[in-house]
N, C-alpha and C positions, 0 to 999 in steps of 0.2 A: 362201604369200601369196596366190596366185591363187585357191586354194580358199576362203580366208577372204573375199576380195573377192566371189566368186560367191555365197557364203552371205549376205553383206550385201545384195547386189542382190536375191536371192530374197526376203529378209525384207522389203525395201522394197516389192517388187511385191505380196507377200502382204498387207501392211498396207494398201496403196492399194486393193486389190480388196475389202477388208473395210470400207472407209469407208462410212458411211451416205450415202444420196442427198443429204441436205442439206449434207454436207461436201464433195461433189464440186464441182470448179470446172472450167469449160470453158476450154481454151486460147484465147487471143485469135486469131480468124481473121485471115488476111492482109488481107482487105478492111477490117477495122476499123482496122488500122494505116494502110492507104491513106487511109481517110476522115479520120483524125486528121491525117495529113500534109497533106491537101488543105484543112485548115481546116474540116472538117465534123464536128468532135467534138461540137458541140452538137446537131446533127441526129441523130447516132449515138445519143447518150444519150437524146434525146427519143423516138426510135423504139423503144427497148427498155425504158425505165424503167417505163412504165405499160402495157405490152402484156401481156395475159393470154391464154394459149393455151387453148382449150376443145376437148377431144377429144370428137367427136360420135359418128360411126359410119359405116356404109356409105352410099353415095349413095342406095340405094333404101330406106333406113330412115327412121324418124321422128326419131331422135335428132339426125341431122345437120341437119335442118330447124330443130329447136329451137336448136341451136348457132348457126346462121346468123341466126335471129330475135333471139337475144340480142345478137349483134353489131350488128344494126340499131338496136335500142332503147338499148343501153348505150354505144354509141360516143360519146365526148366528147373527142376528141383536142385537145390533148396530155395531158389529164388521165386518160383511160382509152381504151384500144383493145382490143377483143375480137376474137381471131383464131380463127374456127372451123376445125376440122381434120377431114378425112375419115380415119377410122380403121377398125380391124377390128371394133369393137364392145365389148360389156360386159366380157368377160374381158380382152381386150387393152387396154382403156382403163385398167384398174387397173394393169396392168404399165407402161403408158406414163406413168401418173401417178407411179409409183415411179422409173422409170429414164430416161424420155425427156426431155431438156432442152427447155424451152419449153412443156411441158404443165403448166398450173396448175390447171385445173378439168376435170372429166370428167362425162359422163352414163353411168351404169351401172345395173345391176339390183340390187334389194334382196337377192337371194339370193346375190350374188357373194362376200361375205366368208365366209359359212359354207361355201361350196364350197371356197375356198382353205384354210380351217381343216380341213375334212374330208380334203382331199388332202394337207395338210401341205406345200404347195409354197412358201408365202410365210410366213416366220416372223413371229410377233407382229403379224399383219396388222390386227387390230382396233384396235391402238394406233397404227398408222401412217396409217390413213385416217380422215377425218372427213366429215361431210355438212353441206351448207348447208341443204337442205330435201328433203323427199320430193316427187317429181315426179308425173307422170301415170302411167296404167296402160298397159303394153304388152300387147296381146292375143296369144294363141298361135293361129296359123293352121296347121292341118294340111290340106293340099290333096293329093288322091290321084287315082289312075287309076280307071276305071269298075269294075274287078273288086274293088276294096278297099271293103268295106262297113263295117268297124269298125276301131278301133285294133288289136285282136287280130289282124286279117288282115295286119298289117304285120310280124308276127313272121317273121324269116328273110328278109324282103325288104329291098332297098336303099332307104334313106330319106335324103334330103339334109337336113343340119342346118346349111346355109349354111356360111360359111367358119369356120375355126378362130379362136376368140376372139370370135365373135359372140354375140348374145343367144340365138339359136336353138341354138347350140353349148352354151351354158350352161344356160338354163332348159329348152330342149327335151330335152337329155340328162338333166337331173335328173328331169323329169316322166316320161319314158319308163322310166327306171330304177325310179322309185317305183311306177309302174303295172305294172311287170314286163312291158313290151313289148320282146321281144328282137329288135328290128329290126337290120339291118346298117347301121350309121351310116357315111355318107360325107359328106365336107365339101368342097363346091364352091359357088361363088356361086349363089344360088337362081334368079337370072334365067337362068343356064345350065342349072340343074337342071330348070327348067320345060320346056326344049327336050328334055332327056333323057327326061322323062316321056312326051313324044309318041312316042318310039321304043320305049318300054317298058323302057329301060335302068334307070330309076329308078321305083319304085312310088309315091313321094310325096315331099313336102317339108314341113319344119317351118320356119315363119317366125314370129319373135317380134318384133313392132313395133307401134306405135300405129296403130290403124285410123282412116281408110282409108289403106292404103299403096299407092303407085303400082305396086308389083310386081303386085298383083291388080286394082287399079282400072283399069289400062290394059291388062290381059291379055285377049287375044281368047279368048272362051269356046271350049273344046274339048269336043265331045260326050262326055258321061259323066263328065268331070272334076268333082270336087265337094269341098267342105269336109267334114271329119269333126268330130263333137262330141267335146269333151274333158271327161270327168266331173270334177266338183269332189269328188274322193275325200278320205277322211279323211287320207290320207298327204300331201295337198297343202295342208292348212289352216294352215300356218305363215306362209309369205310370200305365198301366192297368193290370189286372189279370184275368185269366179264372175263371168263376164261373157258377152257374146254378140256374134256378128257378125250384121248385119242386111242386108236388101235395100237399105236407105238407104246403108249403107257400100259395098256392092258390087252395084249394080243390074245390072251386066253378068254377074254370076255367080250371083245369088240371085233367085228369083221374088219378085214383090211380096208383102210381108208375111212372107216366109220368114225364120227366124232359126236360127242355129247356136249352141248352148250351148258355151262354152269357158271357159278360165281366163285370168287376166291376172296380171302381176307388176308391182309398183310400180317406177318408175325413181327414180334418186337423183342429185342434183347433189352430186358428191363432190369433195373436195380432199385434198391431203396435209396431215398434221398438223404444219405448220411451227411452230417456236418463235416466240412473239410478238415477240421482238426482231429477227427476221430480216427482210431486205428482201423475201423471197418472201411472208412472212406479211402485210406491209403492202400488198403488191400485191393479194393475194387478198382482204384485208379491204376494200380500196377497191372491188373487183368486187362483193363482198357488199353494200356500202352502196348502190351504184348499182342493183343488182338489186332490193333491197327497196324503194328509193325509187321506182323506175319500174315496179314490177311491174304496176300496174293497166293500163299501156299494152298489155301483152301480151293482155289480155282483149278487145281490140277488133279488128275486122277490119282488115287481112287476115291476121292471125296465126292459127296453128293453133287450132282450137276446143278442143283438149285443155288449153290454158292455163287454161281455166275449171275444170278438175278439181283444180287445185293449191291447196293450203292451206299457205303457207310456214311456218306455226306448228305444223303437225301433227308429232308425234313419229314416230320410226321405230325399232321394236324391233330390238335387236341392234346398233344404231349409236350413235355419240356425235357430237353436233353440234359443228361448228367453233366455236372460242371466239368469234371476232368475230361470227358469226351469232347465237350464243346471247346475247351482250351486246346486240346491236341489238334482238333480239326482246324481251328483258327490259325494255329501256328504253321500248319502245312499248306494253307491256301496261298497261291501265288500273289505277290503284291500287285496292287492296282496302280498303274501310272497316273499321276496327277493330271497330266496333259489330256489323257483319254477321258478321265472323269470330268474335267472342265469342259470338254467338247460336248459330252452328253448333257451336262448341266445347262450349258448355254443353249443347246438345242431345245431342251425342255422349257426354259424360260421364254425363248422366242415363240414356241407353240402356245404357251400360256398367254402371252401378251396378245398374240394374233387372235385368240379366241375370246378376248374381252376380259381376261383376268385383271384384277387390280394390279397396277404397276407398283412394284416394291421399291423402296428407297435403296440407295447404294449400300447402306449399313445393313438393311434387312437381307439384301441379296447375299452379302458377304457371310452373314451368320448362317443363312440357309445352305450356302455352298459348303461351309465347314461341316455342317451336320450331314449333308449328302455324301461328302468325301469319307467321313468316318464310317457311315453306314456301308458304303461300297467296300471299304477295306475289311470290315468285319465279315461281310457276306461273301466277298470274293467273286461276285457274279456281275455281269453286265446289267445295267438298269433296263427295266422294261416299261 
C-alpha cells in the first residue's frame, strides 16, 4: 500500500514538472490573503490585472534604459502599468520569459533563438516565442589592453564576455567562435572586468549593447587601451550588420574623426506565445496596442536616439510575429487598389509568358489573381 502511494505521489510530481509554463499557477501569497481580509481586494486586483513586466538587462546596458522609457510613455494606470526589470540580458531574458512569473515582455537579440536551437537546450523554442517588432541595433564593442593589436592576438588570452546570460555572452561568443578566435572566455561583470584589465589579469572585454553606453562613455581613458575592429566576415552575414563606433559616440576614448568598424545585432521586443483566450494574452495585447499607438512619442527628446532606428512594421527573419501585433499592423496598412494590383499581376503574367512559362487557362489565371490580391492586401507593399 505504501509503495503504491509513493508511486502515485511520484507520478503527480512528474506530471506537475512537465506542465507548460502557461498551465502553471502561482500559490496565493499570504500578503494577498491579508489584503483581501483588510478589504483591499479591489486594490489588489487593480495592481496586478494590467501590470506588464518587461525584462530589460543589466544596469550598464541600453536595453534596461529602453524598458524604463517604455514604462514612462506607456503608463496609464489603472489601464496599463509597465514594470521594467533589471535582468542578466539576452539569453537570460528568454529563460525568464519562459519560466519567471511576472515577466510578460522582454528585449533580446535576434540571434538568440537559433542559438537555443543549435544547443538543443530549449525544446520547440521557435514555436514558444513570438516577437512584437524588430528593435534597434546593439553594437559589438571589443576593448583591449595596449599589447593586443588584433582579434587574433586574443587567442589563448582571458577575455571577459560580461555575465552569463548577457548579450556579450550570446553574440560575443557566437562571433568569436565563427571567426575562430580561441580566447579563454571568462564571465564577470564588465565594469569589474575593466578594472581587471588595468592589472593585466584580463586582456580585453566584449560588450554588446547600444552605443553610446555608459560603461565606455564614462570610463576614464587608460593609456594604450583601445577598441578593436570586428570584420563583417561572410560567416556573420545572417543576423549581423556592419556598423561603427565613432568619436561622437566616445569622445573620451576616440580621437576626433576616428572610427572603428564593427558589427551589430538587431534587438527584438519578444513575448511568450500565449493562446488568444488567455488572460496573459489579453494583457500583452493591451501593451502592444499602447506601444503602437504611442510609438511616435519615443522619437522625441529626452528619449534614447536609437528609437529613431526602429520600424515597427519591419519583418524579422527566423521569427514569427505575435498575433495581436500582426493584427494591429494589418489593420493600419493602407488598402491596396485592385486596379494597381491588376496592372502588376498582368505585367507579371506577360513577363512569364514571354520567357517561356506554361500558359495558364483562364480559370487558373483567375484563381492565381485572387491569391495575389489577397497577399497584396495582407502585406500592404508593392510586388517585387
